[in-house]
N, C-alpha and C positions, 0 to 999 in steps of 0.2 A: 886348525882349532886354538882357540883363544887360550894364552897361560891366565892364570887364576893366585893372583897375589895370595901370601898368606896374611893372614892379621897378624899384626905387633900386639905383644901381650905384655911386656914388658920392655922397659929401657932401664939402661943404668949404667955409667964410666962409657957411652959411646958403643956397649955391648944390645945389640936386639936382640930379642927372646920372643921365637915365632912360633905359631901351634895351628893348625887346621883341628876344629874342633870333634867335626864329623868327618871323619878319613878311614872310615872304616871297610872303604872298600879296596882301598891301594895298599895299605898299610896293615898290618897284624897287633904290632907291638907298638903302644903306645908310647910318644917322643915327641923332643922338642927339638926347633934348630937354634942356633945361636950363629950369630955372623958381628963379627967385628974387623970395619974395613974391608979388607981382601980375605977376608979368615971366616971358613967358616965349619959349623959341627951340625952334628946332627947327632943327639944324647937322648938312649933311652932310657923307658922309666919303667922300672921292675914291677911285678907285682906283689905287694905284700900279703 
């Protein structure tokens, strides 16, 4: 199976913000991924 890279939507101070725009099959909660060097985070976006 081939790995698909997430598109980078923003970059600042070495921090990458990534997000799949159409990922409704794998994840239910909307979220973004942040990467800085060796560090990674997944941040949920609450519904308002």
